[in-house]
N, C-alpha and C positions, 0 to 999 in steps of 0.2 A: 647457832643457825642465823644467818642474816638474812633479810630480805631487801630487795631495792624497790620497794614502794616508793612511788611519788607521792608525798603528801597532798590531799585534796585541797583545793583552795576554801577559803570560806565563802559561804553564801554571800552575794553581792546584797548591799543594803536596799537597791531596788526591789528585789525579791520581798523585803520585810514589809514595805510600803505597799506591794501589791497584794500581799496575803491580808493587811489590814483594811484597804480598801474594799477588798473582796470581802470581808468579814461583815463590814459595815453593809455592803448591799445586800447580803445573804440575812443578814439578821434583822434587817427592814423588811425583807421581804418574806421571812419562813419564821421568825423569831427564835429564841436560843434552843428550843427543843428540835426545830427543823433544820438547824444548821450544824451539820455535822464535819468532823475531820475530811470525810471524803468528798464532801459537797465544797469545802473551802479549798483542798488540792485541785479540784476539777476546774473551779473558777477563777483560781488566782494562776493557774498553770506552774504551781511550785511543786517542789517535790517533798515527800513527807519527811526527811531529812531535814531539809530547810524549816519546816514548819516547828521541828523540835530543837532546832538549832536556835531559832530566835524567840520560841516561846516554850522555855524547857518546864515550865510549870503547868501546861497542858491549856486546855480549853479554857477555864476561868481566865488565865493570862490571856490568851488572845482577844476574848471577848471584852474583858476590861479595857485592855488598851484600844481596841476597836471603838469602842464606844467614847472612851477619853478623845480620840482624834475626832471623832464625828463631832462631840461636844464643842471643842475647841473650834472646829471649822465654822459651827453654828455660830458660836460666841463671835468670832471674827466677821462673820458677815453681818451680824447685829450691828457691830461696833461702826463697821464701814457705812452700813445704812444710817445710822444716826448721824455720822459724820457730814454727810451728804444731803440730809433731808432737811426740808424748810422746817418742819415741827415734829416732836416726837410720834405724834399719830400718823403722819406721813410714813415714817420710818417703819413702824410697826406694819402698816399696811401695805408696804412695798416689800417687805419681807415676805408676809403671807401670802402676796400675789406673785411673789417668785416661786414660791412652794407649789401654788397652784399650776403653774405654767409647768414645773418640773414634773408633777404628778400628771399632768396631760401628755407630755414627752414619753413618760414611763409606762402610760398605760393603766395608771392607777393600780401598779402592781405592790408598791412600797408604801412604807409609813416611818415612823420614826422609830429608828433601830433601840433607843433606850426605852421607850416606852413598851416595845415588844418585849423586851428582855425583863422590863420590870414586872410585867404581867405573868411572863414564865416562873419566876423563881418564887420560891417559898420566901416570906418575910425575915426569916434568921439568915438567909442565904447570904453571904459577903457580897455578891453580886446586886443584891436588892440595896444595900446600903451605898454601895459605888453610884447606882442609878440616882437615888434620892441625893447624894452630894453632887451630881453632874445637875440634876434639874436646879438644885441650889444655886451651882453657879449660874444658871441661865437667869435665875430670879436675881442676883445681884447684878448681873451684866444690864438687865431691862431696868432696874429700880435706879440705877446711877443715871441713866438716861431720861428717865420718865419723869421722876420728881427730886430733881438735884436739891440735897438740903433738907428733904423730908424722908428720912429712910423708911418710917413705919408704913407712911402713904404710898411711897415707891415699891416698898414690897408686895403690899396688898395688891395694888394696879400689876404688878410684874406677874403674881401668880395668877391674876384673872387672865392676863394676855395668854400665858403658858397653857391655861386649862383650855381656853377659847381654841387655840393654834391646835393643840393636841387632837381635842375632839372634834374639831374640824377636818382635819387632816383623816382621823378615823371615818368618818362620815364620806370624805370623798373617797375613800378607797373601796368601801362597801358600796356604795351607790354609782362609783365609777363615773363621777360628775366633780368637776371643780367648783361647782355652785356653793357648796359648804365653806369653802377657804375663800371665796370671793365675797362671799355675805360677812364672813367673821372679818376679812380685811377691811369693809366697809363699816362696820359697826365698832370694830374696836379704834379706827381711826377717830370715830365721832367720840368713843368713851374716853380715848387718851387725851385727845385736844380739848374735850368739853369742861 
C-alpha cells in the first residue's frame, strides 16, 4: 500500500533562534526549574515538533545552547564596549550601566540566566560545568582588556568585576531598583582605572 503524503518541510532556522532567545529570557526570569517545555513553546510560538527537531537531546541541550548564546552576546558586548571606551574602567561602567537600563525597562524581572541555572543544578550536573566554563570565558574576555600583558592580575580583577556585577544584578532584581548596578558601575570604574 502506498500513500501520497507530501513530506513536511523542515522547520525554519528562525524558529531555532526564537526558541533560544525565548529560553534565555525564561531562564533569566524563572531559572532552570521554572523553565519547562510548555513555557518555552508558549513563549517562542514554536511547536513541540520544532523543539524536538532542533534539540533532540532535550532540555539539557536547549538550556546549554541558550546559555552559550547569551554568553556569546555578552562577550561581544564587552568587546564592543572596550573597543570604544576611553579607559577600561569606563568600558566596565558603561556595560553595567547598560544592564541597569535594561533592568529598568524590563521591570526588574530577570537576571543572569547563567547564574540562575548555576544555582539550580547540582555541582555534578554537566550544566554546572557548562556554566563554570561560560563564566571562565567572561573572565578571559575581561582579563585581556583589563590588564593586557598581566594575565594573573587581569584574571583576578576580571573575577572581581564579574562577582560585583552578578551581585549587583541580583540586588537590583530583589530591590526592584537600578541603584545597586549604578553603584557597582561607579565603584568598579574607580577600581579598574585606579
